[in-house]
Every structure is written in C-alpha cells, then in structure tokens.
C-alpha positions as CSV (number, residue, x, y, z in Angstrom):
1,M,88.6,78.4,124.7
2,G,89.8,76.0,122.0
3,Y,88.0,74.8,119.0
4,N,85.9,71.7,119.5
5,N,83.5,69.7,117.3
6,Y,80.5,70.8,119.3
7,R,80.6,74.6,118.8
8,Q,78.0,76.3,116.7
9,P,79.2,77.8,113.3
10,N,79.3,81.6,113.1
11,Q,77.4,83.6,110.5
12,Y,80.3,83.4,108.0
13,E,80.7,79.7,108.4
14,R,77.0,79.1,107.9
15,H,77.1,81.2,104.7
16,I,80.1,79.3,103.5
17,N,78.5,75.9,104.2
18,R,75.3,77.0,102.4
19,R,77.3,78.4,99.5
20,N,79.7,75.5,99.2
21,T,77.0,72.8,99.5
22,S,75.3,74.2,96.4
23,S,78.6,74.1,94.5
24,G,79.4,70.5,95.4
25,Y,81.8,70.8,98.2
26,N,81.7,71.7,101.9
27,T,84.2,72.8,104.5
28,R,84.5,69.3,105.9
29,S,85.6,67.6,102.7
30,Y,87.1,70.0,100.3
31,D,87.8,68.9,96.7
32,I,89.9,71.2,94.7
33,V,88.4,71.3,91.2
34,S,89.8,73.5,88.4
35,D,87.6,76.6,87.9
36,T,87.8,79.7,85.8
37,L,87.8,83.2,87.3
38,P,84.6,85.0,86.4
39,A,84.7,88.3,84.5
40,N,83.2,90.1,87.5
41,Y,86.1,89.1,89.8
42,V,86.3,92.5,91.4
43,D,82.7,92.4,92.5
44,Q,83.2,88.9,93.7
45,A,86.2,90.0,95.7
46,E,84.2,92.8,97.3
47,Q,81.4,90.5,98.3
48,I,83.7,87.8,99.8
49,M,85.6,90.4,101.9
50,K,82.4,92.1,103.0
51,E,81.0,88.8,104.2
52,L,84.3,87.9,105.8
53,S,84.4,91.2,107.7
54,Q,80.9,90.6,109.1
55,S,82.0,87.2,110.4
56,R,84.7,88.8,112.7
57,S,87.2,86.4,111.2
58,R,90.8,86.6,112.5
59,L,92.2,86.7,109.0
60,T,95.0,89.3,109.0
61,T,96.2,91.6,106.2
62,S,99.6,90.2,106.6
63,K,98.4,86.7,105.8
64,L,96.8,88.0,102.6
65,R,99.8,90.1,101.7
66,N,102.0,87.0,102.0
67,I,100.0,85.3,99.4
68,L,99.8,88.4,97.2
69,S,103.5,88.8,97.5
70,R,104.1,85.4,95.9
71,I,101.6,86.2,93.1
72,S,103.1,89.7,92.6
73,D,106.6,88.2,92.0
74,I,105.2,86.2,89.2
75,Y,103.1,89.0,87.9
76,N,106.1,91.3,87.7
77,V,107.8,88.9,85.3
78,E,104.7,88.2,83.2
79,V,103.0,91.6,82.9
80,D,105.3,93.0,80.1
81,R,105.5,89.8,78.1
82,T,103.3,89.2,75.1
83,E,103.3,85.4,74.8
84,S,100.1,83.6,75.6
85,E,101.7,81.0,78.0
86,L,103.5,81.5,81.3
87,L,107.2,81.0,81.4
88,D,108.2,77.6,82.9
89,K,109.7,79.5,85.9
90,S,106.4,81.4,86.4
91,Y,104.3,78.3,86.1
92,S,106.5,76.5,88.6
93,G,106.3,79.4,91.0
94,L,102.5,79.4,90.7
95,Q,102.3,75.7,91.5
96,M,104.6,76.3,94.6
97,T,102.2,79.2,95.6
98,R,99.4,76.7,95.4
99,V,101.2,74.4,97.7
100,R,102.0,77.2,100.1
101,I,98.4,78.3,100.2
102,A,97.3,74.7,101.0
103,Y,99.9,74.6,103.8
104,E,98.6,77.9,105.3
105,C,95.1,76.5,105.2
106,G,96.2,73.6,107.3
107,R,97.8,75.9,109.8
108,E,95.0,78.4,110.3
109,E,91.2,77.9,110.0
110,S,90.6,81.6,109.1
111,V,92.9,81.2,106.1
112,K,91.2,78.0,105.1
113,M,87.8,79.7,105.3
114,F,89.0,82.6,103.2
115,V,90.7,80.4,100.6
116,Q,87.6,78.3,100.2
117,A,85.3,81.3,100.0
118,A,87.6,83.0,97.4
119,K,88.2,79.7,95.6
120,L,91.9,80.5,95.3
121,L,93.1,76.9,94.8
122,E,90.4,76.2,92.2
123,Y,91.3,79.4,90.3
124,I,95.0,78.7,90.4
125,K,94.3,75.2,89.1
126,G,92.2,76.7,86.3
127,I,94.9,79.0,85.2
128,G,97.0,76.2,83.7
129,K,99.7,77.9,81.7
130,S,97.5,80.8,80.5
131,R,99.3,84.1,81.0
132,E,96.1,86.1,80.5
133,Q,94.2,84.0,83.1
134,F,97.1,84.5,85.5
135,I,97.1,88.3,85.1
136,C,93.4,88.3,85.9
137,F,94.0,86.1,88.9
138,A,96.8,88.5,90.2
139,R,94.3,91.4,89.9
140,Y,91.7,89.4,91.8
141,M,94.2,88.9,94.6
142,E,94.9,92.6,94.7
143,A,91.2,93.2,94.9
144,L,90.8,90.8,97.8
145,V,93.5,92.5,99.7
146,A,92.1,95.9,99.0
147,Y,88.6,95.1,100.0
148,H,89.9,93.3,103.1
149,R,91.5,96.6,104.1
150,F,88.5,98.6,103.1
151,Y,86.2,96.6,105.3
152,G,88.4,96.9,108.3
153,G,90.7,94.0,108.0
154,K,93.2,93.6,110.8
155,D,97.0,94.2,110.5
156,Q,99.5,91.9,112.1
C-alpha cells in the first residue's frame, strides 16, 4: 500500500511532530537553521536511535553508513591536523555531503525522518569551518550508526 495524505502518523512520526513543533519547524515545512551540536551528543544519538527503532522505521544501516563514509573521509584528513579551521577541500567536501544528505531525504522518507530527528543538516550548517566542531560531528555520526545497530537496525 502506497503512502497517501490520509494515513495516520506512526508513533515515531507523532514524536517527531511534537518535538519539531516545539523547536520551530515540522516535518511538512522544514527550515534548515544553523545549530551547534550539544555536549551530550552521544546521549542524544542513543535517544534518537532508540526512538527510531521503536517506530519500526525502514532506515537501513547501509543508508547511515553511506553518510558516515563521506564524513569519515573528511575526518581522516582532519583528525591529525592542529589548525582550528578545516582545509578548503574538507569544507567543500562537507558542503557536498550536506547536499547529498538533502538528496537522500528527498528520495526516502525514512532517511528524511532520521535526518530531521538527528538534526544533521542543522549541525553541518553550524560547523562552519571549525575543525573542532567537525570532529565532534563525525563522532556524533559514529554514535548514531552504533546505536542504530545496537537497537536492531536493519542491514541492506
């Protein structure tokens, strides 16, 4: 049965709508506003993936790992550096990752729900050129993938 505008939202979608309404956006009109990753990003990743697993979302580990792979490529370049700003090449790669994530959101609703819940686009926007912020974001992505797997995320 295909998606139609008359179906009832599942538990996860209701939670996202409640959560997003209080933060100023909802799943229907999604504004991407720069945000800073919180210090408790591992706890946040755990909570998001726990809620996602309870919703029986069709988000697969491979979708998450595709995003993580792009982030990891940049991370491997930046992790050993000591400068405070990302290299131009890394910054450009991060912006292209943002575009790729937006594209994947348009292709698959489960990815869009995950990206909105995890605030990936907002956090990428909030990184700017900060190397330190980027490294925290890369670790956040690793935590999301790990907790997705921990809570029984599907492979594909």
